[in-house]
C-alpha positions as YAML, in Angstrom:
chain: A
units: angstrom
residues:
- id: 1
  name: MET
  ca: [-31.82, 21.82, 13.37]
- id: 2
  name: THR
  ca: [-28.91, 19.57, 14.28]
- id: 3
  name: ALA
  ca: [-29.16, 16.08, 15.74]
- id: 4
  name: HIS
  ca: [-26.50, 14.83, 18.12]
- id: 5
  name: ASP
  ca: [-25.82, 11.26, 19.16]
- id: 6
  name: LEU
  ca: [-26.68, 10.87, 22.84]
- id: 7
  name: GLY
  ca: [-24.58, 7.74, 23.34]
- id: 8
  name: PHE
  ca: [-25.60, 4.25, 24.40]
- id: 9
  name: GLU
  ca: [-27.77, 2.70, 27.08]
- id: 10
  name: ILE
  ca: [-26.65, -0.69, 28.37]
- id: 11
  name: ALA
  ca: [-29.42, -2.62, 30.16]
- id: 12
  name: CYS
  ca: [-29.16, -5.69, 32.37]
- id: 13
  name: ASP
  ca: [-29.90, -8.99, 30.61]
- id: 14
  name: GLY
  ca: [-31.39, -10.55, 33.76]
- id: 15
  name: PRO
  ca: [-30.30, -13.25, 36.19]
- id: 16
  name: ASP
  ca: [-30.90, -16.07, 33.70]
- id: 17
  name: LYS
  ca: [-31.98, -16.73, 30.12]
- id: 18
  name: ALA
  ca: [-35.68, -16.99, 31.01]
- id: 19
  name: SER
  ca: [-35.95, -13.95, 33.33]
- id: 20
  name: ASP
  ca: [-35.76, -10.20, 32.94]
- id: 21
  name: CYS
  ca: [-33.90, -8.05, 35.43]
- id: 22
  name: PRO
  ca: [-36.28, -7.48, 38.37]
- id: 23
  name: ASP
  ca: [-34.98, -3.90, 38.73]
- id: 24
  name: SER
  ca: [-35.04, -3.10, 34.98]
- id: 25
  name: ALA
  ca: [-31.51, -1.83, 35.61]
- id: 26
  name: ALA
  ca: [-29.45, 0.17, 33.14]
- id: 27
  name: ILE
  ca: [-25.95, 1.59, 33.47]
- id: 28
  name: SER
  ca: [-25.88, 5.26, 34.36]
- id: 29
  name: ALA
  ca: [-23.46, 6.70, 31.80]
- id: 30
  name: ARG
  ca: [-21.12, 9.49, 32.81]
- id: 31
  name: LEU
  ca: [-21.26, 12.75, 30.91]
- id: 32
  name: GLY
  ca: [-18.22, 12.03, 28.71]
- id: 33
  name: SER
  ca: [-19.18, 8.44, 27.85]
- id: 34
  name: LEU
  ca: [-20.38, 8.24, 24.26]
- id: 35
  name: THR
  ca: [-19.43, 4.74, 23.08]
- id: 36
  name: ALA
  ca: [-20.72, 1.37, 24.27]
- id: 37
  name: ALA
  ca: [-17.23, 0.50, 25.55]
- id: 38
  name: GLN
  ca: [-17.08, 3.71, 27.61]
- id: 39
  name: VAL
  ca: [-20.53, 3.09, 29.10]
- id: 40
  name: ARG
  ca: [-19.58, -0.51, 29.98]
- id: 41
  name: ALA
  ca: [-16.43, 0.82, 31.68]
- id: 42
  name: ASP
  ca: [-18.69, 3.12, 33.73]
- id: 43
  name: GLY
  ca: [-20.76, 0.06, 34.65]
- id: 44
  name: ARG
  ca: [-17.69, -1.90, 35.79]
- id: 45
  name: ARG
  ca: [-16.93, 0.94, 38.21]
- id: 46
  name: ASP
  ca: [-20.49, 0.52, 39.56]
- id: 47
  name: GLY
  ca: [-20.21, -3.27, 39.97]
- id: 48
  name: TRP
  ca: [-21.60, -4.50, 36.64]
- id: 49
  name: VAL
  ca: [-20.05, -7.55, 34.95]
- id: 50
  name: ARG
  ca: [-20.05, -9.06, 31.47]
- id: 51
  name: ARG
  ca: [-20.35, -12.84, 31.29]
- id: 52
  name: ARG
  ca: [-20.82, -15.43, 28.60]
- id: 53
  name: ARG
  ca: [-24.21, -17.18, 28.60]
- id: 54
  name: ASP
  ca: [-25.29, -19.65, 25.93]
- id: 55
  name: GLY
  ca: [-22.49, -18.54, 23.61]
- id: 56
  name: ARG
  ca: [-23.11, -14.79, 23.86]
- id: 57
  name: LEU
  ca: [-21.98, -12.01, 26.15]
- id: 58
  name: VAL
  ca: [-24.54, -10.59, 28.58]
- id: 59
  name: ASP
  ca: [-24.43, -7.52, 30.82]
- id: 60
  name: LEU
  ca: [-25.41, -8.11, 34.46]
- id: 61
  name: CYS
  ca: [-26.19, -5.54, 37.14]
- id: 62
  name: PRO
  ca: [-24.86, -6.03, 40.69]
- id: 63
  name: ALA
  ca: [-28.14, -7.67, 41.84]
- id: 64
  name: CYS
  ca: [-28.36, -10.16, 38.95]
- id: 65
  name: LYS
  ca: [-24.67, -11.13, 38.92]
- id: 66
  name: THR
  ca: [-25.04, -12.67, 42.40]
- id: 67
  name: THR
  ca: [-28.13, -14.71, 41.49]
- id: 68
  name: PRO
  ca: [-27.18, -18.41, 41.21]
...
């Protein structure tokens, strides 16, 4: 039996520090995307952003990035 790496799942960190993403969103990776950087690039094409919050980078889905 052989195990193969299936890649990465990048999930939304929510609209703010105290809240989870209401949609429990995750980036839909394309077939050829195997690294975290490739999956994040797929997310940027779908409207996801990466912002700094409290000194760390967070991934935000299109719905959460517009939340004030």
